C-alpha positions in Angstrom: -66.0 -6.8 -89.4 -69.4 -6.7 -87.6 -69.6 -6.1 -83.7 -72.0 -7.0 -82.0 -72.4 -5.7 -78.2 -76.0 -6.4 -78.2 -76.7 -9.6 -76.2 -79.0 -8.0 -73.6 -80.9 -7.5 -76.4 -80.5 -11.4 -77.7 -78.2 -13.4 -78.0 -77.4 -15.8 -80.9 -78.7 -19.3 -80.5 -76.6 -21.8 -80.0 -75.8 -23.9 -83.2 -74.6 -27.1 -81.1 -78.0 -26.8 -78.8 -80.4 -26.2 -82.1 -78.5 -29.6 -83.5 -79.2 -31.3 -80.0 -82.7 -30.3 -80.2 -83.6 -31.1 -83.7 -83.9 -34.7 -83.0 -86.7 -34.2 -81.1 -88.7 -33.1 -83.9 -89.5 -37.4 -84.3 -91.2 -36.8 -81.1 -94.2 -34.9 -82.6 -97.4 -36.2 -80.6 -99.3 -33.6 -78.7 -98.1 -34.3 -74.4 -101.9 -33.5 -73.7 -102.6 -36.7 -75.9 -103.1 -40.4 -74.2 -101.7 -42.8 -76.8 -98.6 -43.5 -77.3 -97.1 -40.8 -78.5 -98.6 -38.2 -76.9 -97.2 -39.9 -73.7 -93.9 -39.8 -75.2 -93.4 -36.4 -75.8 -95.3 -35.6 -72.5 -92.3 -37.9 -71.1 -89.8 -35.4 -73.0 -91.8 -32.5 -72.4 -91.5 -33.4 -68.4 -87.5 -34.5 -68.5 -87.1 -30.4 -69.3 -89.2 -28.8 -67.1 -87.1 -30.7 -64.5 -84.1 -30.1 -66.1 -85.2 -26.4 -66.2 -86.1 -26.5 -62.3 -83.2 -27.9 -61.2 -80.8 -24.9 -62.4 -82.9 -22.8 -60.5 -83.2 -25.0 -57.6 -86.8 -25.3 -57.8 -89.3 -28.4 -58.0 -90.8 -29.2 -61.7 -95.0 -28.5 -60.8 -93.4 -24.7 -60.0 -92.7 -24.3 -64.4 -95.1 -22.8 -66.2 -93.8 -22.9 -69.6 -94.4 -19.8 -71.2 -93.8 -18.1 -74.5 -91.4 -15.9 -73.0 -90.9 -13.8 -70.3 -93.1 -11.0 -71.5 -95.7 -13.4 -71.0 -94.2 -14.9 -67.8 -94.5 -11.4 -66.1 -98.2 -10.6 -67.4 -99.1 -13.7 -66.3 -97.1 -13.2 -62.5 -99.0 -9.8 -61.8 -102.2 -9.9 -63.1 -102.6 -13.7 -62.4 -102.3 -12.2 -58.8 -103.7 -9.3 -59.1 -107.0 -10.6 -60.6 -107.9 -12.4 -57.9 -108.2 -10.1 -55.6 -110.4 -6.5 -55.4 -108.8 -3.6 -55.9 -105.6 -4.6 -54.0 -102.3 -2.7 -53.7 -99.2 -3.5 -55.2 -95.4 -1.8 -55.4 -92.7 -2.0 -58.3 -90.4 0.4 -59.0 -90.1 3.3 -61.8 -86.8 1.1 -63.4 -88.7 -2.2 -64.5 -88.8 -3.8 -68.3 -91.4 -2.0 -70.4 -93.0 -5.8 -69.9 -93.9 -5.3 -66.0 -93.4 -1.3 -66.5 -96.9 -1.5 -69.4 -98.8 -4.2 -67.3 -98.9 -1.8 -64.2 -99.7 1.2 -66.1 -102.8 -1.0 -67.5 -103.9 -2.3 -64.2 -104.1 1.0 -62.0 -107.6 0.8 -62.9 -107.9 -2.3 -60.9 -105.2 -1.9 -58.3 -103.1 1.1 -56.2 -99.7 1.3 -57.7 -96.8 2.3 -55.6 -93.6 2.8 -57.6 -90.5 2.7 -55.9 -88.2 5.9 -56.8 -83.9 4.6 -57.3 -81.7 6.4 -56.5 -78.6 7.9 -59.2 -76.9 4.8 -58.6 -80.2 2.5 -60.0 -80.5 1.2 -56.8 -84.1 1.4 -54.3 -83.6 1.9 -50.9 -85.5 -0.7 -49.5 -86.3 1.7 -45.9 -88.7 3.2 -49.0 -90.6 -0.3 -49.7 -90.7 -0.8 -45.7 -92.7 2.5 -45.7 -94.6 1.7 -48.3 -96.3 -1.2 -47.6 -99.6 -1.5 -46.3 -102.3 -4.5 -45.2 -103.1 -5.2 -48.7 -100.2 -5.3 -50.2 -100.3 -8.6 -52.4 -97.5 -8.3 -54.5 -93.7 -6.3 -55.1 -92.6 -6.7 -58.6 -88.5 -5.8 -59.1 -86.2 -6.4 -61.5 -83.0 -8.2 -60.4 -80.8 -6.8 -62.4 -81.8 -4.2 -64.9 -81.8 -4.5 -68.1 -80.5 -1.4 -69.6 -78.1 -0.6 -66.8 -76.8 -4.2 -65.6 -77.9 -2.6 -61.6 -78.7 -5.7 -59.2 -81.0 -4.5 -57.2 -80.7 -4.9 -53.0 -83.2 -8.7 -53.4 -82.0 -10.7 -50.6 -82.8 -7.6 -48.3 -85.9 -7.1 -50.1 -87.0 -10.6 -49.4 -86.5 -10.0 -45.7 -88.7 -7.7 -45.0 -91.4 -9.2 -46.9 -91.1 -13.0 -45.3 -93.3 -12.3 -42.2 -95.8 -10.9 -44.7 -98.7 -12.1 -47.1 -97.0 -10.5 -50.0 -95.7 -12.3 -52.7 -92.3 -11.0 -54.3 -91.7 -11.1 -57.9 -89.0 -11.3 -59.6 -87.6 -10.2 -63.2 -85.0 -12.5 -63.6 -84.2 -12.3 -67.5 -81.0 -10.3 -67.5 -79.9 -12.7 -64.2 -79.7 -15.8 -65.2 -75.9 -17.1 -66.0 -75.0 -13.7 -64.4 -76.0 -13.5 -60.9 -77.1 -16.4 -58.5 -81.0 -17.4 -59.7 -81.7 -20.0 -56.6 -85.5 -19.4 -55.7 -85.5 -20.1 -52.4 -82.4 -18.4 -51.7 -84.0 -15.3 -52.9 -87.5 -16.2 -51.4 -89.2 -15.3 -54.6 -92.5 -16.1 -55.4 -92.8 -15.5 -58.9 -89.3 -15.3 -61.3 -89.3 -15.0 -65.0 -86.5 -16.1 -67.2 -85.8 -16.0 -71.2 -84.8 -18.3 -73.5 -83.0 -15.9 -76.3 -81.5 -13.7 -72.8 -79.1 -17.2 -73.0 -77.8 -18.3 -76.6 -81.4 -20.5 -76.4 -84.2 -19.9 -78.9 -87.1 -16.8 -78.7 -90.5 -17.6 -78.3 -89.8 -19.2 -75.1 -89.6 -18.8 -71.0 -91.0 -19.6 -68.1 -92.0 -17.9 -65.1 -91.8 -19.9 -61.7 -94.5 -20.1 -59.4 -93.7 -20.8 -55.7 -95.8 -24.1 -54.7 -99.5 -23.5 -53.4 -99.1 -20.2 -54.8 -102.5 -19.4 -56.6 -102.4 -18.6 -59.8 -105.3 -17.2 -62.8 -104.7 -18.0 -65.7 -104.1 -15.6 -68.7 -104.9 -17.5 -71.2 -108.0 -20.1 -71.5 -109.1 -23.2 -73.9 -107.4 -26.5 -71.8 -105.4 -27.7 -68.9 -102.2 -27.1 -69.8 -99.2 -26.3 -67.7 -101.8 -27.4 -65.0 -104.6 -25.4 -65.9 -102.5 -22.1 -65.4 -101.1 -21.9 -69.3 -103.5 -22.6 -71.7 -102.0 -23.9 -75.5 -100.3 -27.1 -76.3 -96.3 -26.5 -75.0 -93.3 -26.2 -77.7 -91.5 -29.2 -76.6 -88.7 -28.7 -79.0 -87.7 -25.4 -77.7 -88.7 -25.8 -74.4 -86.0 -28.8 -74.3 -84.1 -26.0 -76.4 -84.1 -23.6 -72.9 -83.4 -26.9 -70.7 -80.1 -27.2 -72.4 -79.1 -23.3 -72.9 -79.7 -22.9 -69.2 -77.1 -26.2 -68.6 -74.8 -24.9 -70.9 -75.0 -21.2 -68.9 -74.3 -23.2 -65.7 -71.0 -25.5 -66.7 -69.4 -22.4 -67.9 -71.2 -19.7 -65.4 -67.5 -18.6 -63.6 -65.4 -18.5 -67.3 -67.8 -16.5 -69.4 -68.3 -13.3 -66.5 -64.6 -13.8 -66.2 -64.1 -12.6 -69.9 -67.4 -10.4 -69.8 -65.5 -8.0 -66.5 -62.3 -8.1 -68.1 -64.0 -7.2 -71.8 -66.2 -4.3 -69.5 -62.9 -3.1 -68.0 -61.1 -3.1 -71.2 -63.6 -0.7 -72.6 -64.0 1.7 -70.1 -60.2 1.8 -69.9 -59.7 1.8 -73.8 -62.4 5.4 -73.0 -59.9 7.3 -70.4 -56.9 6.2 -72.5 -58.0 7.8 -75.3 -59.7 10.7 -73.6 -63.4 10.7 -74.3 -65.7 11.5 -72.1 -68.1 9.8 -70.7 -69.1 8.6 -67.9 -71.3 5.2 -66.1 -74.9 5.3 -64.9 -75.4 3.3 -62.2 -73.7 2.2 -59.5 -70.5 -0.3 -61.0 -70.3 -2.1 -57.6 -73.4 -3.6 -57.5 -73.9 -4.7 -61.1 -74.0 -7.3 -63.7 -70.6 -8.5 -65.9 -72.7 -7.8 -69.1 -74.1 -5.0 -69.1 -72.9 -1.1 -69.4 -74.4 2.1 -69.4 -72.1 4.8 -71.2 -73.5 9.0 -71.4 -71.5 10.4 -73.7 -71.8 14.0 -73.5 -71.1 14.9 -76.2 -73.2 13.2 -78.6 -77.0 12.3 -79.3 -78.1 9.7 -78.8 -80.1 8.9 -82.4 -76.7 10.0 -83.6 -74.3 8.0 -82.1 -76.4 5.1 -82.9 -76.1 6.0 -86.5 -73.3 6.6 -86.9 -71.9 3.2 -85.1 -74.7 1.4 -87.5 -72.7 2.4 -90.6 -69.8 1.3 -88.8 -71.4 -2.3 -88.1 -71.2 -1.3 -85.1 -74.5 -2.7 -83.2 -75.2 -1.7 -79.6 -79.0 0.4 -78.8 -80.4 3.2 -76.4 -81.7 0.9 -74.0 -83.8 -2.2 -74.0 -84.8 -4.0 -77.8 -88.6 -3.7 -76.6 -88.2 0.4 -77.0 -85.8 0.6 -79.8 -88.6 1.8 -82.1 -89.3 5.0 -79.9 -87.8 8.5 -79.9 -88.6 8.8 -75.9 -85.2 8.9 -74.1 -85.4 5.8 -71.9 -87.1 6.0 -68.7 -84.7 3.7 -67.0 -82.1 7.1 -66.9 -84.7 9.6 -66.8 -85.8 7.8 -63.1 -82.0 8.0 -62.5 -80.8 11.1 -63.4 -83.3 13.4 -66.2 -84.4 13.6 -70.0 -81.0 15.3 -71.0 -78.7 12.6 -69.6 -80.9 10.2 -71.1 -80.7 11.6 -74.7 -77.3 10.8 -74.4 -76.5 7.5 -73.1 -76.3 4.3 -75.0 -76.1 0.3 -73.3 -73.4 -1.8 -74.0 -73.4 -5.7 -73.6 -71.0 -8.3 -73.7 -71.2 -11.7 -74.4 -68.2 -14.4 -73.7 -68.6 -14.2 -77.6 -66.9 -11.4 -77.9 -63.0 -10.3 -78.4 -60.4 -8.0 -77.2 -59.4 -6.9 -80.7 -63.6 -6.1 -80.7 -63.8 -4.2 -77.8 -60.4 -1.6 -78.9 -61.9 -1.2 -83.0 -65.3 0.1 -80.7 -63.7 2.3 -78.6 -61.2 3.4 -82.0 -64.6 4.1 -84.2 -65.8 6.0 -80.9 -62.7 8.3 -80.5 -63.1 9.2 -84.9 -66.7 9.7 -84.3 -66.1 12.3 -81.2 -63.3 14.4 -83.4 -65.1 14.5 -86.7 -68.0 15.4 -84.1 -65.5 18.4 -82.5 -64.3 19.0 -85.2 -67.2 20.7 -86.7 -68.6 22.1 -83.4 
């Protein structure tokens, strides 16, 4: 029996959603066309946009349809930075690679301050206050960390920025359905989401861009998305994302309780079976679906390979960096390379069962005892 515990990397496409949106293939007109079929497609697109907006407490005109969160993060950052002559920006040293790499690329165009997180994975808001300058135009923060599940103190961050001309960009990809994503309450000016993290399709996401926030387009070639993102919109997948968000909102409490129970069961089973481990990050400020564990007795690649051979699927960190042998930059930032080289991510879903959790720990126990016997 295959056991999938890598839901932070991607979730299965909900078949009910796929069946529901399949009917939209009959509405095949280009939303930018002025004829009847085009107008029908445009109406469908705007209906879906309004649904997406509703679930994050935004206005439809504040939603930009993208190909996913990586594009959304790039658009948010470059769309602001490119308006200014060498501005100052602030981010953290535990961001997703789509944010981290973008800022590294832009270092020749702007001054970037990387806030250092504590061992609990959270920034100190006082460090943010000290880092702010008169020319700080943007602060980018990951709301729920994709590797540790740690939740940043975003409400305090927003409070610091509320009376400044500094925009707040939140990467909320791992957040929707697990923590409250209300753009007004969060104080967000820009916020990115992805459909395939919430049982929707790959290849579609959104960037929330607060009303009256000027944003330079990355892609030229048309006036789509109010001139902010050229390219014909994927109507079918936008509808699928709207439906995925609807189902997540309707079942949020029930699913979160299930995922937290599975996480607690997993930790308890590790203790009962006397498997040496430690949790990376602040367990009191974390999403229920992600758990990053330090196993001092085994290297990441050895463990991933051993689990894979036994049909247990987890991750050494972000799936966007899965081909890299370099230790996780997130765990390294919190601790060091040595700890990162022995840390893996488990990410749970309401689809998992208690039997799967117990079986996973049994497999881990067998690997541990096998390695101990040959040491």
